[in-house]
C-alpha angles and dihedrals in degrees: 000000000000125000127188115202130177107205098209125182088229105027140011112228135192125173088271107028150041131191137162116276092239128124133183121199121215133186091211132030111278113235102218103033114125094205119036129170119190110201129158093355095306133099123227130192135185117251134189088231104091122223117265112267115265125178094218110048089190095071092098140000096269099103089042090056089046085054090054088053091049090052098044095046090050092053093046090050088055093048117274147011109245120219090244129029125197103194142183120196133215112196140150150220134209109271095244091055098035102095095044099043109027095097093043092050091048091054092045089059101035106094135150132214094013102174115197142149124230119193091331099318120112123215142161118226126204115187103198103173136016121200115199123198138173115270116234092030091063092057092059095045093103089061101032093115089058090054096051095098095050112101098204130011130162121219111206118193112192104194138168099282105004145039111221127192131195126181118223120202111199089336097311126108120254101207089184090070108053124139131186132180126186102239126099143128095312092050091053093043092053091052093046093048088052094047095047091048093051098040104036103019091233125130115224136172136210092273091057091051094050092047092052094050093044090049093240123153115286138156092221113128117258091246091058093047089050091053089051090051094046093048091048093053090048091050092047090053090047092054089047095050093046088053090051090053085055093057095261100134107180092184089071103031129048121239143204113211119206139167135061091297095054086062094049096043099039096108093049092045093050091049092049120113086209092069121068100177127006134175123189134214103202102183108103088205093059098109088048091052089049093051087050094057095040093049093045089056090044090052093049091051091049089050091051094047094042108242147348133157093263101224106141 
């Protein structure tokens, strides 16, 4: 069985599901949690408080446990959790880190006889093969044939903590031109939360910010909403200016924006004088969907050729 998982700093995504990349560890089973995994004598629950940002997600087991949640939730969404799961994973890494870390990330995730309990149901997971692909490129895989005639195109993935850029040449990724800056939605939210607290003496969270930017109903005062809008525009301009310094000139090369940040910042990107032509992929699960397409083709090729370890 193949599972595609996008290990985001802000959200975990599969082709069917999204949830905050937050974990809480417990010595005993918590009584009120909706999602609980028991593994290695400890209990883990999902939380709305995302994990602190780390460059290397392989430093501990947190992102592996989040992967267990992603697999278990996917299976439950389809019906039931079997007593044994033979799985292949399709995952991704930022383009700038892809070549250096793809084998290490595959080994981090590839494990056998992982016995865990999800919401009272026990199972044993065998992760046989892990396919690793470049983020950003995966999101445009469904439309790659339409991009084959475009000489240069930037894919800009505005995520939780980073903004990653990949150059496509005639629809194919140029991994020699990868850029990444450590500024994304989380960076902006932290700045806005501090600014609103100091200027208006009001405590807000990420959901308040997203609601204000997207024009959803909120009880926040107009002055707070204006502060959020102004801060979002400044943050968008900051990202575009930093990209320009890294030779990503969006006045001469078209771009496709993806990721949660692309949705939040769309209005400001479209209004910016620094962007000549922009398209948007608004589905936050687009990278996971691309991983699934790429890995399915990879598995078919392995089946035809009769083997291989499967690491992309």
